[in-house]
C-alpha positions as a printed NumPy array, in Angstrom:
array([[-22.344,  33.621,  -0.74 ],
       [-24.607,  36.505,   0.26 ],
       [-23.787,  40.214,   0.115],
       [-24.951,  41.921,   3.308],
       [-24.054,  45.519,   2.464],
       [-21.91 ,  47.654,   0.195],
       [-20.466,  50.922,   1.387],
       [-18.322,  53.576,  -0.26 ],
       [-15.138,  54.579,   1.515],
       [-14.307,  58.281,   1.458],
       [-10.641,  59.168,   1.936],
       [-10.612,  62.268,   4.123],
       [ -8.511,  64.1  ,   6.667],
       [-11.673,  66.052,   7.581],
       [-13.688,  63.328,   9.322],
       [-15.718,  65.618,  11.578],
       [-16.592,  67.927,   8.71 ],
       [-17.631,  64.897,   6.644],
       [-19.775,  63.656,   9.544],
       [-21.49 ,  67.032,   9.759],
       [-21.982,  67.222,   5.98 ],
       [-23.509,  63.737,   5.649],
       [-25.523,  64.416,   8.791],
       [-27.412,  67.   ,   6.746],
       [-28.616,  64.055,   4.615],
       [-29.713,  62.048,   7.651],
       [-26.61 ,  59.948,   8.365],
       [-25.498,  59.398,  11.968],
       [-22.165,  58.237,  13.355],
       [-22.389,  54.563,  14.37 ],
       [-18.675,  53.736,  14.771],
       [-15.51 ,  55.757,  15.217],
       [-12.076,  54.196,  15.731],
       [-10.213,  57.465,  15.193],
       [ -8.9  ,  56.53 ,  11.742],
       [-12.189,  55.144,  10.385],
       [-15.707,  56.393,  11.045],
       [-18.916,  54.777,   9.796],
       [-22.068,  56.782,   9.212],
       [-25.434,  55.057,   8.775],
       [-29.027,  55.919,   8.067],
       [-31.152,  55.362,  11.195],
       [-34.102,  54.258,   9.037],
       [-32.032,  51.963,   6.779],
       [-29.029,  50.831,   8.865],
       [-27.305,  49.057,   5.953],
       [-27.11 ,  52.365,   4.049],
       [-23.64 ,  53.396,   5.183],
       [-20.604,  55.497,   4.333],
       [-17.134,  55.065,   5.829],
       [-14.746,  57.992,   6.194],
       [-11.098,  56.894,   6.474],
       [ -7.976,  58.955,   7.02 ],
       [ -5.64 ,  55.979,   6.459],
       [ -6.106,  52.272,   6.993],
       [ -4.522,  51.244,  10.281],
       [ -3.434,  47.714,   9.343],
       [ -3.286,  47.639,   5.539],
       [ -0.876,  49.122,   2.999],
       [ -3.605,  51.092,   1.189],
       [ -6.981,  52.622,   1.946],
       [ -9.777,  50.829,   0.073],
       [-12.278,  52.537,  -2.197],
       [-15.249,  50.416,  -1.155],
       [-16.237,  47.824,   1.424],
       [-18.396,  44.797,   0.69 ],
       [-19.653,  42.768,   3.622],
       [-20.39 ,  39.133,   2.778],
       [-21.679,  36.271,   4.891],
       [-18.589,  34.092,   4.174],
       [-15.356,  36.018,   3.697],
       [-13.318,  32.802,   3.499],
       [-15.36 ,  31.646,   0.48 ],
       [-14.984,  35.082,  -1.119],
       [-11.214,  34.969,  -0.567],
       [-10.99 ,  31.483,  -2.091],
       [-13.036,  32.592,  -5.119],
       [-10.867,  35.67 ,  -5.691],
       [ -7.622,  33.708,  -5.363],
       [ -8.916,  31.014,  -7.725],
       [ -9.839,  33.685, -10.277],
       [ -6.322,  35.124, -10.234],
       [ -7.483,  38.521,  -8.925],
       [ -4.793,  40.631,  -7.256],
       [ -4.966,  40.279,  -3.486],
       [ -3.731,  43.624,  -2.133],
       [ -4.   ,  42.735,   1.576],
       [ -4.219,  39.116,   2.778],
       [ -7.111,  37.578,   4.674],
       [ -6.783,  38.33 ,   8.376],
       [ -8.72 ,  38.828,  11.585],
       [ -8.761,  42.416,  12.818],
       [ -8.961,  43.438,  16.47 ],
       [-12.183,  45.423,  15.892],
       [-14.148,  42.267,  15.097],
       [-13.94 ,  41.731,  11.363],
       [-12.18 ,  39.219,   9.133],
       [-11.17 ,  40.854,   5.861],
       [ -8.966,  41.048,   2.792],
       [ -8.434,  43.62 ,   0.036],
       [ -8.662,  42.791,  -3.67 ],
       [ -8.164,  44.99 ,  -6.734],
       [-11.099,  45.082,  -9.157],
       [-10.619,  45.223, -12.969],
       [-10.794,  49.04 , -12.944],
       [ -8.006,  49.285, -10.352],
       [-10.216,  50.063,  -7.343],
       [ -9.287,  48.413,  -4.052],
       [-12.186,  46.561,  -2.424],
       [-12.274,  45.677,   1.283],
       [-14.161,  42.358,   1.506],
       [-15.211,  41.494,   5.056],
       [-17.374,  39.523,   7.431],
       [-18.031,  40.279,  11.068],
       [-16.55 ,  37.575,  13.281],
       [-18.87 ,  35.707,  15.557],
       [-18.289,  36.132,  19.283]])
């Protein structure tokens, strides 16, 4: 399994202010679904930050997202390890397949892959 990117998730009700703040460091808005906005570096597109008010389809808002090349393999590995699955593996309407798992420190991790068209 290959990790494609890791991005922190900032819980915020001030998305536009966060966009403006991180814009001062060179980040630009690359996605905005209203409840989640992703900012990326134009020179290094995998350097990203997500700003989330609340997760639209999950019971909690994650602390971090990790994109992998095979989310099904990651899900199987986490289940086999006995890790706590916080949100089951599912396809989302915005083009990702994902699940949430709790890490040993209690942080909730959104593990995802982009679905192929």
